[in-house]
C-alpha positions as CSV (number, residue, x, y, z in Angstrom):
1,M,7.9,-79.1,-96.5
2,H,7.3,-75.7,-97.2
3,T,6.3,-73.3,-94.5
4,M,3.7,-71.1,-95.4
5,K,4.1,-67.2,-94.9
6,H,1.1,-65.0,-94.7
7,P,1.2,-62.2,-96.8
8,K,1.7,-58.8,-95.4
9,Q,-1.5,-57.0,-94.8
10,E,-1.4,-53.1,-95.3
11,G,-3.4,-51.0,-93.0
12,R,-2.8,-53.2,-90.0
13,C,-0.3,-52.0,-87.2
14,E,2.0,-54.4,-86.0
15,Q,1.2,-56.3,-82.8
16,R,2.1,-54.2,-79.9
17,T,0.6,-52.4,-76.5
18,P,-2.8,-51.0,-77.6
19,A,-2.7,-47.1,-77.5
20,V,-5.5,-45.0,-77.1
21,C,-5.4,-41.6,-78.7
22,V,-6.6,-38.0,-76.8
23,G,-6.7,-35.1,-78.4
24,N,-6.7,-35.1,-82.3
25,P,-4.6,-38.1,-83.0
26,K,-3.3,-38.4,-86.4
27,A,-3.1,-41.9,-88.0
28,E,0.0,-42.4,-89.8
29,E,1.2,-45.7,-91.3
30,G,-1.5,-47.5,-89.2
31,G,0.0,-46.1,-85.6
32,C,-1.2,-42.9,-83.2
33,I,0.2,-39.8,-82.2
34,G,-0.5,-37.9,-78.9
35,R,-0.8,-38.6,-75.2
36,D,-2.1,-41.9,-73.8
37,I,-4.9,-41.7,-70.9
38,Q,-2.4,-43.4,-68.4
39,S,0.3,-40.8,-68.8
40,A,-2.5,-37.9,-68.6
41,S,-3.9,-39.8,-65.5
42,S,-0.2,-40.1,-63.9
43,N,0.2,-36.1,-64.5
44,A,-3.1,-35.1,-62.9
45,L,-2.3,-37.3,-59.7
46,S,0.9,-35.7,-59.4
47,A,-0.5,-32.1,-60.0
48,E,-2.9,-32.7,-57.3
49,R,-0.5,-33.9,-54.8
50,A,1.5,-31.0,-55.4
51,D,-1.6,-28.7,-54.9
52,R,-2.4,-30.9,-51.4
53,R,1.2,-30.4,-50.7
54,M,1.1,-26.8,-51.3
55,K,-2.1,-26.2,-49.1
56,R,-0.8,-28.1,-45.9
57,R,2.6,-25.4,-46.3
58,D,0.2,-22.7,-46.6
59,Q,-1.6,-23.9,-43.3
60,E,1.3,-24.9,-41.3
61,T,2.8,-21.4,-42.1
62,A,-0.1,-19.7,-41.3
63,S,-0.5,-21.4,-37.9
64,Q,2.9,-20.6,-37.5
65,E,2.2,-17.3,-38.0
66,R,-0.9,-17.1,-35.4
67,T,1.4,-19.0,-32.9
68,K,4.1,-16.2,-33.1
69,K,1.6,-13.8,-32.9
70,V,0.1,-15.1,-29.9
71,S,3.3,-15.3,-28.2
72,R,4.0,-11.7,-29.0
73,N,1.0,-10.7,-27.6
74,T,1.5,-12.8,-24.3
75,T,5.1,-11.5,-24.0
76,T,3.8,-7.9,-24.5
77,K,0.9,-8.6,-21.8
78,R,3.8,-9.9,-19.5
79,V,5.9,-6.7,-20.0
80,V,3.1,-4.6,-19.5
81,L,2.1,-6.3,-16.5
82,A,5.6,-6.2,-15.1
83,V,6.0,-2.3,-15.6
84,G,2.6,-1.8,-14.0
85,G,3.6,-3.9,-11.0
86,A,6.9,-2.1,-10.8
87,L,5.5,1.4,-11.2
88,L,2.8,0.6,-8.3
89,M,5.4,-0.8,-6.0
90,A,7.4,2.7,-6.6
91,A,4.4,4.4,-5.7
92,V,4.0,2.4,-2.7
93,F,7.3,2.9,-1.4
94,A,7.3,6.5,-2.4
95,V,3.9,7.2,-0.2
96,A,5.8,5.2,2.6
97,A,9.0,7.3,2.4
98,F,6.8,10.3,2.9
99,A,4.7,8.8,5.6
100,V,5.7,9.1,9.4
101,D,4.6,6.6,11.9
102,S,6.7,6.8,14.7
103,T,8.5,10.0,16.5
104,S,10.4,10.7,19.5
105,F,10.8,13.8,21.6
106,K,11.3,15.6,25.2
107,M,9.1,17.3,27.3
108,V,10.6,20.1,29.3
109,R,10.2,22.1,32.5
110,S,6.7,23.9,32.1
111,Q,6.6,28.1,32.3
112,A,5.0,27.6,35.7
113,A,7.9,25.8,36.8
114,R,10.4,27.8,35.4
115,D,9.0,30.9,36.8
116,K,9.3,29.4,40.4
117,D,12.8,28.1,39.5
118,C,11.6,24.5,40.6
119,L,12.0,21.0,39.2
120,Q,15.4,21.6,38.0
121,G,16.7,18.9,36.0
122,A,13.6,17.4,35.5
123,S,12.4,15.8,31.7
124,A,10.6,13.3,30.2
125,N,11.3,11.3,26.9
126,V,8.4,10.6,24.8
127,D,8.3,7.6,22.4
128,I,5.3,7.1,20.0
129,H,4.9,4.3,17.3
130,S,2.0,3.0,15.1
131,T,0.1,-0.2,15.2
132,P,-1.0,-2.2,12.3
133,V,-4.5,-0.7,13.0
134,G,-3.7,2.7,13.1
135,N,-3.7,3.1,16.7
136,Q,-0.2,4.7,18.7
137,I,1.6,3.1,21.6
138,M,2.9,6.2,23.7
139,D,5.6,5.6,26.3
140,V,6.5,8.4,28.8
141,E,9.6,8.1,31.0
142,L,10.3,10.8,33.6
143,K,13.7,11.7,34.7
144,H,15.0,13.9,37.9
145,A,11.4,14.9,38.8
146,A,9.9,15.4,42.1
147,K,10.3,12.1,44.3
148,N,7.6,9.8,44.9
149,T,4.8,12.1,43.6
150,E,2.0,11.6,41.2
151,Y,1.6,13.4,38.1
152,T,-1.7,13.8,35.8
153,L,-0.7,13.3,32.1
154,F,-3.2,15.4,29.6
155,V,-3.3,15.8,25.7
156,I,-3.7,19.5,24.9
157,Q,-4.2,22.1,22.5
158,R,-1.6,24.5,23.6
159,P,1.5,24.0,25.7
160,N,1.2,26.9,28.1
161,D,-1.6,28.4,30.0
162,P,-4.2,29.2,28.3
163,F,-4.2,25.4,27.2
164,G,-7.3,25.2,25.3
165,V,-8.9,21.9,25.0
166,S,-7.5,19.6,27.5
167,W,-8.0,15.8,27.5
168,Y,-7.2,13.6,30.7
169,Q,-4.8,10.7,29.5
170,G,-3.4,8.9,32.6
171,D,-1.3,9.1,35.7
172,I,2.5,8.6,36.1
173,A,3.9,8.2,39.5
174,T,8.0,8.5,40.5
175,D,10.1,6.5,42.7
176,N,12.4,7.7,45.5
177,Q,15.2,8.7,42.5
178,G,12.4,10.9,40.8
179,N,12.1,8.4,38.1
180,G,8.9,6.9,36.3
181,S,7.3,5.7,33.3
182,E,3.6,4.5,31.8
183,R,2.6,3.3,28.6
184,F,-0.4,4.7,26.9
185,I,-2.5,3.5,24.1
186,G,-4.9,5.5,21.7
187,I,-4.9,7.9,18.9
188,F,-1.6,10.3,19.4
189,C,-1.0,11.5,15.7
190,E,-2.6,14.1,13.3
191,E,-5.8,12.9,13.7
192,V,-6.4,13.4,17.3
193,F,-9.0,16.0,18.1
194,A,-12.1,16.7,20.3
195,F,-15.4,18.4,19.5
196,S,-18.8,18.7,21.0
197,P,-21.4,18.9,17.9
198,A,-23.7,20.3,20.2
199,S,-24.4,21.9,23.6
200,V,-26.0,19.2,26.1
201,K,-26.4,18.6,29.6
202,A,-23.2,17.2,31.1
203,P,-22.9,14.7,34.1
204,Q,-22.3,16.0,37.6
205,V,-19.9,14.4,39.6
206,D,-17.7,17.1,41.1
207,E,-18.7,20.5,42.0
208,Q,-16.7,22.1,39.8
209,D,-18.4,20.1,36.7
210,A,-20.1,22.2,34.0
211,K,-23.8,21.8,34.0
212,K,-23.7,21.9,30.0
213,G,-21.4,21.1,27.7
214,P,-20.4,23.7,24.8
215,K,-20.8,23.3,21.3
216,F,-17.5,23.4,19.2
217,K,-16.1,22.3,15.8
218,P,-13.1,19.9,15.5
219,V,-10.3,20.9,17.5
220,H,-6.5,19.2,16.9
221,T,-4.6,18.5,20.3
222,F,-1.0,18.1,19.3
223,H,0.6,18.9,22.8
224,L,1.0,17.1,25.7
225,G,1.2,18.7,29.4
226,L,2.0,16.7,32.8
227,W,0.5,18.3,36.1
228,F,1.1,17.5,39.7
229,A,-1.9,15.6,41.2
230,D,-1.4,17.4,44.4
231,P,-1.0,20.9,45.0
232,K,0.7,20.0,48.4
233,E,3.0,17.6,46.5
234,A,3.9,20.6,43.9
235,K,4.6,23.0,47.1
236,D,7.0,20.3,48.8
237,A,8.8,20.3,45.6
238,G,9.6,24.1,45.5
239,C,6.8,24.9,43.4
240,S,3.8,27.2,43.6
241,G,1.0,25.7,45.5
242,K,-1.8,26.8,43.2
243,V,-4.6,24.5,42.9
244,T,-5.8,23.7,39.0
245,P,-8.5,21.4,37.6
246,F,-6.3,18.9,36.0
247,D,-6.8,15.5,38.0
248,G,-10.2,13.6,38.2
249,D,-11.1,15.4,41.4
250,H,-10.2,18.6,40.0
251,K,-7.7,19.5,42.7
252,A,-4.4,19.3,41.1
253,G,-1.3,21.3,41.3
254,I,0.5,23.4,38.3
255,Q,1.8,22.2,35.4
256,A,5.3,20.6,35.8
257,L,6.5,19.3,32.4
258,S,5.0,20.4,28.8
259,T,6.1,20.3,25.0
260,R,6.2,24.0,25.0
261,N,9.8,23.5,23.3
262,F,7.5,23.1,20.1
263,P,5.5,25.7,18.6
264,N,1.9,26.6,19.8
265,Q,0.5,25.1,16.5
266,K,2.9,22.5,15.7
267,G,2.7,20.0,18.5
268,P,4.7,16.8,18.7
269,L,1.9,14.5,18.1
270,G,1.0,16.3,14.4
271,E,4.4,14.8,13.0
272,I,2.7,11.2,13.1
273,Q,0.6,10.8,9.9
């Protein structure tokens, strides 16, 4: 039995995976030369993926740069706020360092007491400190003054006669040792003053009262003066029995103590700012 052989047909390609030519294929011996479509599609897909990865990296880089910028801005703001706060606190402390909210000083024998050589050894310690709302607390402590005697305390313009504007503050009494103390609350700082914006009719309580108050501009009163409330007690203490108006009934004795140890224009109350 003979096996039949098919004659070789020229011009036909050998049986293989079909190929599609792209571009300008050139047939040679029944074959194709060029890139097939599958290869071209694969390359295009790879390029597209690479492009997307590049864009993601660019976006991530831009996002990181924005984050860094925000972080730098936040840090800068914090530094500015911290420096500003430090400068503000420094300014506050600087102002506080120059402000005076308390003082202590002595009252000494008045010129009238010295002239009569009475009240030897008498003096007063005064302590003043400010409250949170701006008032002052003034503690006055008498030592070695006339025994069992009542005194009147005035805030005055000048420590010696003539005293100028004078404001009745209160009373202090001594014990049998000649010591006494009292606390007063008010304005006892550089802002203490008196003034009369107009001359008007005044209340009449005693015969010595003025019928009409004078008009005057603000006057600061930075000194203190202490008077015998009774001229008889002043005379009993070896001082002059002269009558002065420095009491509620306007029948007081001479000045016993004062802040004449300070200049006329710079009384101790002006030290508190």
